C-alpha positions in Angstrom: 30.7 -24.3 52.8 30.5 -27.4 55.1 29.3 -25.3 58.0 26.6 -23.7 55.8 25.3 -27.2 54.7 25.0 -28.3 58.4 23.0 -25.1 59.2 20.7 -25.5 56.3 19.7 -29.0 57.5 18.7 -27.5 60.9 16.4 -24.8 59.4 14.8 -26.7 56.5 11.6 -27.4 58.3 11.4 -23.9 59.8 11.4 -22.0 56.6 9.1 -24.3 54.6 5.9 -22.5 55.7 7.0 -18.9 56.0 5.0 -16.1 54.2 6.3 -14.1 51.3 7.2 -10.4 51.8 4.9 -8.7 49.3 3.8 -5.1 48.7 0.8 -4.4 51.0 -2.4 -3.0 49.7 -3.1 0.7 50.2 -3.6 1.6 53.9 -2.4 -1.7 55.2 0.7 -2.2 57.3 2.7 -5.3 58.1 5.2 -6.5 60.7 7.5 -9.5 60.8 9.5 -10.9 63.7 12.8 -12.7 63.1 15.4 -14.3 65.4 18.8 -15.2 64.0 21.4 -17.2 65.9 24.9 -15.9 65.3 28.6 -16.7 65.6 31.2 -13.9 65.5 34.6 -15.3 64.5 33.3 -18.7 65.6 30.8 -21.2 64.3 27.1 -20.5 64.9 26.0 -22.3 68.1 23.6 -22.0 70.9 26.3 -21.2 73.4 30.0 -20.3 73.7 32.2 -17.3 73.3 31.3 -15.1 70.3 27.8 -16.5 70.0 24.3 -15.2 70.7 21.1 -14.1 69.0 19.9 -11.1 67.0 16.2 -10.3 67.2 14.8 -8.3 64.4 11.4 -6.5 64.1 10.4 -5.3 60.7 7.5 -2.8 60.0 6.5 -1.8 56.5 5.7 0.2 54.5 7.3 3.4 55.7 6.3 6.8 54.2 8.6 6.2 51.2 7.6 2.6 50.7 10.6 1.1 52.5 11.1 -0.8 55.8 11.8 0.1 59.4 14.1 -2.4 61.0 14.9 -2.7 64.7 17.7 -5.1 65.7 18.9 -6.2 69.2 21.9 -8.4 69.9 22.1 -10.7 72.9 25.5 -12.1 73.4 25.9 -15.5 75.2 26.8 -15.3 78.8 25.8 -11.6 79.2 23.3 -10.2 81.7 21.3 -8.1 79.3 20.9 -7.4 75.6 22.8 -4.6 73.8 20.9 -1.4 72.9 18.4 -1.7 70.1 19.2 -0.1 66.8 16.4 1.1 64.6 17.1 1.9 60.9 15.2 2.8 57.8 15.8 0.7 54.7 14.7 2.7 51.7 13.2 1.3 48.5 16.5 1.8 46.7 18.3 -0.4 49.3 20.0 2.4 51.3 20.2 1.7 55.0 20.0 4.8 57.3 20.7 4.3 61.0 20.3 7.9 62.1 18.8 7.2 65.6 21.0 6.8 68.7 22.8 4.7 69.7 23.9 4.2 66.0 26.1 1.3 67.2 25.5 -1.2 64.4 27.1 -4.5 65.2 28.9 -6.8 62.7 25.8 -9.0 62.5 23.4 -6.1 61.8 25.9 -4.8 59.2 25.5 -8.1 57.4 21.8 -8.9 57.7 20.0 -5.5 57.5 20.8 -4.8 53.8 19.8 -8.4 52.9 16.3 -7.7 54.3 15.5 -4.9 51.9 12.7 -5.5 49.5 13.8 -6.7 46.1 17.4 -7.8 47.0 16.9 -11.1 45.2 14.4 -10.1 42.6 16.8 -10.7 39.8 17.3 -14.4 40.8 15.7 -16.5 38.0 13.6 -19.6 38.5 16.6 -21.9 38.1 18.5 -19.9 40.8 21.5 -19.3 38.5 21.3 -15.7 37.5 23.8 -13.0 38.3 23.3 -9.3 39.2 24.9 -6.3 40.9 23.7 -4.2 43.8 24.9 -0.8 45.2 23.6 1.0 48.3 24.7 3.3 51.1 24.8 2.3 54.8 24.7 5.2 57.2 25.7 4.2 60.7 28.4 4.2 63.4 29.7 0.7 63.1 31.2 -1.2 66.0 34.4 -2.8 64.8 34.1 -6.0 66.9 32.3 -7.9 69.6 33.2 -5.3 72.2 34.1 -1.6 72.1 32.3 1.5 71.2 31.0 2.9 67.9 32.5 6.1 66.6 31.0 8.9 64.4 28.3 7.9 61.9 29.5 7.8 58.3 28.1 6.9 55.0 29.5 3.6 53.6 29.2 3.0 49.9 28.6 -0.7 49.4 28.8 -2.6 46.1 28.1 -6.3 45.5 28.1 -8.8 42.7 25.7 -11.7 43.3 25.8 -15.1 41.6 23.1 -17.8 42.0 24.5 -21.3 42.3 21.1 -23.1 42.0 19.2 -25.3 44.5 21.1 -26.6 47.4 21.8 -30.3 47.7 19.6 -31.8 50.3 17.4 -28.7 50.6 15.7 -28.2 47.3 13.6 -25.2 48.6 16.8 -23.2 49.2 19.0 -21.5 46.6 22.7 -21.0 47.1 23.9 -17.5 46.3 27.5 -16.1 46.4 28.1 -12.4 46.9 31.4 -10.5 46.6 31.6 -6.8 47.4 33.3 -3.8 48.9 32.5 -1.4 51.7 34.0 2.1 51.4 33.8 4.7 54.1 32.9 8.2 52.8 34.9 10.6 54.9 36.8 10.1 58.1 39.8 7.9 57.5 38.2 6.4 54.3 38.4 2.9 55.6 37.5 0.0 53.2 36.6 -3.6 53.5 36.2 -6.6 51.2 33.2 -8.9 51.8 32.6 -12.4 50.7 29.2 -13.8 51.5 27.6 -17.3 51.1 23.8 -17.2 51.4 21.1 -19.8 51.6 18.0 -18.0 50.2 14.4 -19.2 50.6 12.5 -18.0 47.6 9.1 -18.8 49.1 9.8 -16.6 52.1 12.0 -14.1 50.2 14.5 -14.4 53.0 18.2 -15.1 53.4 18.0 -17.8 56.1 21.7 -18.7 56.5 24.5 -16.2 55.8 28.3 -16.4 56.2 30.0 -13.1 55.7 33.8 -12.9 55.7 35.2 -9.3 55.8 38.8 -8.2 55.3 39.4 -4.6 56.4 41.7 -2.3 54.6 44.3 -1.2 55.5 45.3 -4.6 57.0 46.9 -4.0 60.4 46.6 -7.3 62.3 44.6 -10.5 62.6 41.8 -8.3 63.9 41.5 -6.9 60.4 39.4 -10.0 59.5 36.0 -10.9 60.9 33.6 -13.6 60.1 29.9 -13.3 60.8 27.6 -16.4 60.7 23.8 -16.1 60.9 21.1 -18.8 61.0 17.4 -18.2 61.2 15.8 -19.6 64.3 12.3 -18.1 64.3 10.1 -16.4 61.7 6.7 -15.1 62.6 5.7 -14.7 59.0 3.9 -11.6 57.7 1.5 -10.1 60.2 -1.2 -7.7 58.9 -2.3 -4.8 61.1 
């Protein structure tokens, strides 16, 4: 929680003037460019082992009224970025990453579902409401900062969200807690528990700071836990085309 508060202070000015993600009029298309700084099993920072940036490009609407999201990770102290992953986020919240390389990183696994339209629509004006959300995430998921993705599978994801109200020192942001499970459908039927702390900007309809602690089941070693931290660095706002 202390780390989240420090990150919120750093992005308060950035998020104050971002545009809202709204349904476009017939025939119009929109894009949005986001850059998140991340920390994987380490605090979010501009440099150091386990840190880097995730660049995300959103295009909407797709044929079914959802989003197309492309995400690229650039790890600190590496020569080039990882391969770009492009996924469809359907109106019902399902995330389908069916294009090669399918190698969804821990950061993309956290942030892609939170970019779906309507994720926070049940949050009341006081920022204190609770709601549930279930969706499928189809992808080959990389288990850590290095290594290779395996076979793509459907993961059934279920979360309980609880609004905690405006954040101290950043009245434009709402604190949201989310607790959920991820269950692999097929293969070895792996599971994971996820505990997220989110700083949400209602005006931008965007999660601007996220901490996601996942515990993988069955628990085999210290590597069965991973913590993803994300902080918004850049937001182009909604661009009409």
